[in-house]
C-alpha positions as CSV (number, residue, x, y, z in Angstrom):
1,M,14.9,-4.1,-15.1
2,A,12.1,-5.1,-12.9
3,E,8.9,-6.1,-14.3
4,A,6.4,-3.2,-14.6
5,T,3.5,-3.5,-11.9
6,D,0.3,-4.8,-13.3
7,C,-2.4,-2.2,-12.7
8,L,-4.4,-5.1,-11.0
9,D,-1.7,-5.2,-8.4
10,C,-1.2,-1.5,-8.0
11,P,-0.3,-0.5,-4.3
12,L,-1.9,2.9,-4.8
13,R,-5.5,2.4,-6.4
14,C,-6.9,0.5,-3.3
15,R,-6.0,3.3,-1.0
16,P,-9.0,5.4,0.4
17,L,-7.4,8.4,-1.0
18,F,-8.4,7.4,-4.6
19,V,-11.7,7.0,-6.3
20,P,-12.2,3.3,-7.1
21,M,-12.0,2.1,-10.6
22,T,-14.9,0.1,-12.4
23,E,-13.8,-3.2,-14.2
24,S,-14.1,-1.6,-17.6
25,E,-12.0,1.5,-16.4
26,L,-9.2,-0.9,-14.9
27,A,-9.2,-3.0,-18.1
28,F,-8.8,0.1,-20.1
29,Q,-6.0,1.3,-17.8
30,R,-4.0,-2.0,-18.3
31,R,-4.2,-1.3,-21.9
32,F,-3.3,2.3,-21.8
33,K,-0.2,2.0,-19.5
34,A,2.9,1.5,-21.7
35,G,5.5,0.6,-19.0
36,E,7.4,2.2,-16.2
37,R,10.2,4.6,-16.0
38,V,12.7,4.8,-13.0
39,V,14.3,8.3,-12.4
40,P,17.2,8.6,-9.8
41,A,17.1,11.0,-7.0
42,G,18.2,14.4,-8.6
43,G,17.1,13.3,-12.1
44,D,14.6,15.5,-14.4
45,I,11.5,13.6,-15.0
46,I,10.3,16.7,-17.3
47,L,12.4,19.4,-18.2
48,Q,11.0,23.1,-18.8
49,G,10.8,24.1,-22.3
50,H,10.8,20.4,-23.7
51,Q,8.1,18.2,-24.9
52,A,7.5,15.0,-22.9
53,A,6.6,11.9,-25.0
54,S,4.5,10.4,-22.1
55,L,2.2,11.3,-19.2
56,Y,3.2,9.9,-16.0
57,T,1.7,8.7,-12.6
58,V,3.9,8.6,-9.7
59,L,3.9,5.0,-8.4
60,S,6.5,5.5,-5.8
61,G,8.9,8.3,-4.8
62,M,8.6,12.2,-4.4
63,A,9.4,15.1,-6.7
64,V,9.6,18.9,-6.9
65,R,7.9,21.0,-9.6
66,S,9.8,24.2,-10.4
67,M,10.1,26.9,-12.8
68,M,13.2,28.6,-13.8
69,L,12.8,32.5,-14.2
70,E,14.5,34.7,-16.6
71,T,16.7,35.9,-13.8
72,G,18.0,32.4,-13.2
73,Q,16.1,32.1,-10.0
74,R,14.1,28.9,-9.3
75,Q,10.5,29.0,-8.0
76,V,9.2,25.8,-6.5
77,I,5.6,25.5,-7.5
78,S,4.6,22.4,-5.8
79,F,5.7,19.0,-4.3
80,V,4.8,15.8,-6.1
81,F,3.7,12.6,-4.3
82,P,2.7,9.0,-5.2
83,G,-0.6,9.0,-7.3
84,D,0.1,12.5,-8.8
85,L,-0.2,13.0,-12.4
86,V,2.9,14.5,-14.1
87,G,3.3,15.8,-17.7
88,L,-0.4,16.7,-18.6
89,Q,0.8,20.4,-19.3
90,S,3.4,19.1,-21.8
91,G,0.7,16.6,-23.2
92,I,-1.7,19.4,-24.1
93,M,0.2,22.5,-24.6
94,G,3.2,20.7,-26.5
95,Q,5.9,22.1,-24.2
96,A,6.5,21.8,-20.4
97,R,6.3,25.2,-18.7
98,H,7.9,23.7,-15.7
99,T,10.6,21.1,-14.6
100,V,9.8,18.1,-12.3
101,T,12.8,16.9,-10.5
102,A,12.9,13.7,-8.5
103,V,14.0,14.1,-5.0
104,T,14.2,10.4,-4.2
105,E,14.4,7.5,-6.7
106,T,10.9,7.7,-8.4
107,V,9.1,5.0,-10.4
108,L,6.5,6.3,-12.9
109,C,3.7,4.6,-14.7
110,T,4.1,5.8,-18.4
111,F,1.0,6.7,-20.7
112,P,1.8,7.7,-24.4
113,R,1.0,11.3,-25.0
114,E,-0.6,10.5,-28.3
115,R,-3.0,8.2,-26.9
116,V,-4.7,10.9,-24.5
117,W,-7.3,11.7,-26.9
118,E,-8.3,7.9,-26.7
119,L,-9.6,8.7,-23.3
120,F,-11.8,11.3,-24.7
121,R,-13.2,9.2,-27.6
122,N,-13.7,5.9,-25.7
123,Q,-13.3,6.4,-22.0
124,P,-15.5,9.5,-21.1
125,S,-15.4,8.6,-17.4
126,R,-11.5,8.3,-17.5
127,A,-11.5,11.6,-19.5
128,Y,-13.5,13.3,-16.7
129,D,-10.9,11.9,-14.1
130,L,-8.3,13.6,-16.1
131,T,-10.3,16.9,-16.0
132,W,-10.8,16.5,-12.2
133,I,-7.0,15.8,-11.7
134,A,-6.5,19.1,-13.5
135,A,-9.1,20.9,-11.5
136,V,-7.5,19.6,-8.1
137,E,-4.2,20.9,-9.0
138,E,-5.6,24.2,-10.1
139,H,-7.4,24.4,-6.5
140,F,-4.2,23.6,-4.8
141,L,-2.3,26.3,-6.7
142,G,-5.1,28.7,-5.8
143,E,-4.6,27.8,-2.1
144,T,-1.0,28.2,-2.3
145,V,-1.3,31.8,-3.8
146,A,-3.6,32.5,-0.9
147,T,-1.0,31.2,1.5
148,L,1.8,33.4,-0.1
149,G,-0.4,36.5,0.0
150,Q,-2.4,36.0,3.4
151,R,-0.5,33.8,5.8
152,D,2.6,35.0,7.6
153,A,5.9,32.9,7.7
154,T,4.9,30.7,10.5
155,Q,1.4,30.0,9.1
156,R,3.0,29.3,5.7
157,I,5.4,26.7,7.1
158,A,2.8,25.1,9.4
159,W,0.4,25.0,6.4
160,A,2.9,23.3,4.2
161,L,3.8,20.7,6.9
162,V,0.2,19.9,7.7
163,R,-0.6,19.3,4.0
164,I,2.5,17.2,3.3
165,W,1.6,15.1,6.5
166,R,-1.9,14.6,5.8
167,R,-1.3,13.6,2.2
168,L,1.5,11.0,3.2
169,V,-0.6,9.6,6.0
170,A,-3.5,9.1,3.6
171,L,-1.2,7.1,1.2
172,G,-0.2,4.8,4.0
173,M,3.4,6.2,4.5
174,E,3.3,6.8,8.2
175,Q,5.5,4.7,10.3
176,D,6.2,4.7,13.9
177,G,4.5,8.3,14.2
178,S,6.5,9.9,11.2
179,V,6.4,10.2,7.4
180,P,9.3,10.6,4.8
181,F,10.4,14.1,4.2
182,P,13.0,14.0,1.8
183,F,12.6,17.7,0.7
184,R,15.5,20.3,1.6
185,Q,14.8,23.4,3.5
186,H,15.8,25.2,0.4
187,D,13.0,23.4,-1.3
188,L,10.5,24.5,1.3
189,S,11.7,28.2,1.5
190,D,11.5,28.4,-2.4
191,A,8.0,27.1,-2.4
192,L,6.8,29.4,0.3
193,G,8.5,32.6,-0.6
194,L,10.9,32.7,2.5
195,S,14.7,33.0,2.9
196,V,16.3,29.6,3.9
197,V,17.5,31.5,7.1
198,H,13.9,32.5,8.0
199,T,12.6,29.0,7.3
200,N,15.1,27.5,9.5
201,R,14.3,29.9,12.1
202,V,10.7,29.0,12.1
203,L,11.2,25.3,12.1
204,V,13.4,25.7,15.0
205,A,10.7,27.7,16.9
206,L,8.0,25.0,16.0
207,R,10.2,22.3,17.1
208,N,11.1,24.0,20.6
209,A,7.3,24.5,21.0
210,G,6.9,20.7,20.8
211,L,4.7,21.0,17.6
212,V,6.8,19.2,15.1
213,R,10.1,17.6,14.6
214,L,12.1,17.3,11.4
215,A,15.1,15.0,11.6
216,G,16.7,12.2,9.6
217,R,14.6,13.1,6.4
218,R,11.4,12.2,8.4
219,L,8.6,14.5,9.6
220,E,7.1,13.9,12.9
221,M,3.9,15.6,13.8
222,L,3.6,16.0,17.7
223,E,0.7,18.4,17.8
224,H,-1.5,18.0,15.0
225,V,-4.3,19.9,16.1
226,Q,-2.5,22.9,17.3
227,L,-0.3,23.2,14.2
228,S,-3.4,22.9,11.9
229,Q,-4.8,25.9,14.0
230,I,-1.6,27.8,13.2
231,A,-1.9,27.0,9.7
232,L,-5.6,28.1,9.5
233,V,-6.3,24.6,8.2
234,D,-9.5,22.8,9.1
235,M,-9.4,19.2,10.5
236,E,-11.1,17.4,7.4
237,K,-9.5,14.4,5.8
238,E,-7.7,14.6,2.5
239,D,-10.3,14.8,-0.4
240,V,-10.8,11.7,-2.4
241,R,-9.3,11.9,-5.9
242,P,-9.0,9.9,-9.1
243,I,-5.8,8.2,-10.0
244,L,-4.7,7.7,-13.7
């Protein structure tokens, strides 16, 4: 197995998307990190109803958060990108209330669950960052609920594509005018409360209108401003956020 990435050499922490760490925070981070875990595409990072031994920061790769309902139906909650924290819910509540499944090979920085309280005892600034991360996720889930309730199908899909595009561009993942898009149409439809058929119909309409192109597991944004207007999203940059 490859040697774990030293926090000093982390390819994410120097990205403008993330709040810079102080020297003392970085030194603590290096002690706090226990190692790395590699999950293949299709593998579960966290399983609903189970207790996770670690918290994880996604170093590379992408995943899907989902819940399995009593009816056996799956509800996608959100998509997971590099820099996201995974497992906080299980770390605090004991059991995970959702599943996180890798859609590409995913590399995770691991942090022992039992050491979370050390953040609050000895690193108040890092503990505040943990709270901030939870607040950012809560805000995003609130925006998702508003999207499902108030945006029509075309606006929902435009909103999701704009959000994903901006996040991946902020992570430096744009190449030749496109970003990776490993998610299935089924994932997108589950997340947005639409049928796969309806999702496909809207994506075809957006492509025919010259706004966006999805092909070869890549997302190409052809008319960012117009798609943002359809999505009812302003043109501000991604909010700067902490990284654990």
